N, C-alpha and C positions, 0 to 999 in steps of 0.2 A: 313138317313146316307149319306153322302157327298164320293162321292170317285174319284180322278184325273184323268179318263182315261188317255186323252191327255200326263200328265207329267208323268205318269209313264208308259205310251209305249215307250219315248223317253228315259229315263233310261233305259230299257230295251232293248233300240239299241244296245247299248256296253256291257252290264253284264250280265251273264247266271241269277244269284243269283236273279238282279231285274226283270227278266223274272219272276220267281216263285213267288217274292214279289205282282207282277202285279196280277198275277191270284189268288192269294190266297185273297189280295185286290179287286179283282175285282167281284170274286161270292161271295164272304164275303157282299157286300153292293149290287150285284144286286140278286144273288139268295140265298144261302143258304152256311154257312162257309165251307170251309174244314175241316174234321174231320180225325181222324186216322185210318178210318178205310175205308179209301177212296180212298186205293194204293194200288199197291202188293206189294209183302212181298220181303223179300231179298232171300230168298227160291225161289219162282217161278219166281226171274230173274235170279237168279244163276242155274237154272233148263235150262232154255230158253239158256246159253251161254251153255251147256253142251250139248244140241240138237241139236245147230246149230255150235260147235266147232270155236266160236269166242267171244272174249269179245265185249260187247255192249258197244255204247258210252256212260261218264257215265251223259251226257246230257239228253239220252231219259230214262235210267236207275232213273233219280232224278224226269224227268214227271212218270213213271207210277208207281212212291213210292207215289210220292204227290197225284195226281187224276184219275188213269189211270181208279178206278173202278165207274166212277163217272159217269154210263150213261147219262144224260141230258146234262154233259159235252162234252165228247168224242163221241157219237154216235147216239144224233141224226138226221143225216145231213152223213156228212163225218162219217168214222167211226175208233177212234184209239185202233189199234190190243193190244189186248191183248198179254202178252208174250208168250204166248204157241200158236198164230195164229204168229208172226215173222218167215218171212222168206227171204231166201237170192235169188238175182238174178243175178247172178255173184260174184259181191264184192260190188254189191247195196242191203244193208239190206231194205228191204219195210217194214213200221209201219206205215202208212194210207191207206185207200180203202177209195173209193168215190161211188154214185149206179149210177152213168154215167161212172163205165169203167174206174177211173182213179185210179195212185196208186203213194204214195210218199215214197221216200227211201232217205238213207242216205248210203255216202262209209263210209269205216271200216274204218275212216283216221281223229283223235284229239277228244278230252271231247266234242264239240259242233260241230260237221261237218256241211259244205254246205246241204239244201235239196232239193232233186232232185224230178220232177214229170214227170209224162209220163200217155200216151191214150193209153187204151188199145183198139180196137173195139172187136165188139161182135163176130165175126168174129174167135176172138181169135190173131189178127194180131198183134203185140207190135210194137212200135213207141220206138223211141229211146228216154234215161233220158233226159231232157233238165234242165237245172238250175231256182230254183223258190224262194228260200229263202238263204239268205246268212248263214243263223247257224240255226240249231236244233232249239234252246228254241224261237227263235222269231218263226219258226212256229208255235210251241204251244199256244202265243198269239194271233195268228191268228187263229187258229183253237178253242180256248175259245171266240173270239168275233164272231165266223161263226156261233158254236152253238148258241149262244145269237140268231141270228138275225133269223137263222132257226127253231128256238124254238117253241112249239105247245100254249107259252104260251099266255095272251090274247093279250101283250100289242105287237106283232109283227105283223107286213104287208109288204108287197111287191106291186111295180107298174113298171108299164115302166119309164125310163127317158124320161123326158121333156128337151127342151132348156133354158127355163123358170126356172129350179131347180139351172140351176149352179151359177147365181147369190147369189141367197138365201142360196145357202151350204156357198161358203165363206163370205157372211154377219151373219150367223149364226154359224156356227160348226168350227170346229177347222178338218184339214186334218191331219191324219196320218203320218209318216215317214213310217209304216209298211205296206208294198203295193206290192202286186205280179203281175205278168207281165200282168195281165187281172183285176185286182180290185184294188177299191179306195175304203179308210176309212173315216168317217168324224165323229166327235165327239162331243156332248156338254154334260154339268152337266150329263142329264138326258136322253140322245136320241143318238144312235149307228145306221150310216146309213154304208153301203155298196154298191157303186158301181159298176156292174159287166159289164164289156167290154163295157162300157160308154153308156150302154141302160139299165140298170133294177136299182133298188134301192130297197133292203131290209131294215129294217128297226125295229129296237127293242126300247123301252121306259119304263124306269123302274117302272113311274108310271101311272094311269089311265089320269092322269093327263096331264104327260110330252108327252103320247100320243095324244090326244087332240090338243094339242099346234101344234105338228107337223103335223096334218093333215089341220091343219087352215092354216099354214103357207106354206105347201106342199099341196094344194087341188089335188086331182084326186078322180083314180080308187083305191083306194087300195084294196088287198084283204087281210084278216083279218085270 
C-alpha cells in the first residue's frame, strides 16, 4: 500500500483535520490501522479536565481520542502522556515527555495552540519554555514520524551523518516542511529519514527491500 507521506504532511501544515488524516493514513500503510479502541474515552478526558480545573485544547482531546492508547505510536521513545498524567506548569499544560529529561507543553489558548519545549537537567534545574512547533496537531505528526524511526522493528537504523549524504538526500528524498529547531525530515515513497542537529541520521523503511536500497545508497555503519 503506497501512502503519499510528503503530500499528506504538506496538507497537514495548514489544516488540523488533515493532520489526523495523515496519522490515520500513515499508520494504515506503515504499521496497523487505527481502531476504535486506540483512543482515550470522552469520560477519561473529562476527568482530566476536572482534575486540572481547565479545559483541554480541542486538538489535544482529538489526538488522545484518536490514537492515545497505541504505545508503539506514542511511547517507544518520547511519551505522549495519558489523560491522568497531564499536568500544569503555571499556564503551560505538559502533554509529552522524553527519556532525556525534556518536556513539551501548550499554553491554554486556542483550539490548536503553539507547542513549547523545555529541557530539565537531572539536578532538577528547570530551563525556560521555548517555541517548538506552531500548532499542536503538527507536533502530533512529528511524534508519529519520530516513533516510526525510533521503533524496534527490523527496518529501522541510525548512523552518523556524513557530508556525502547531503546531495543524496536532495536527490532521492523530499524535504518535509515539518522541521523543529534541531531536526529535519526527508521522505521517499518507502523510507523516512530524520536528521538531528546536522550530525545524525535515523531511518525507517516500510519494506525490507526499501531498507536494502537505503543502505546501498547511503553506505556506512548503520546500527539496526
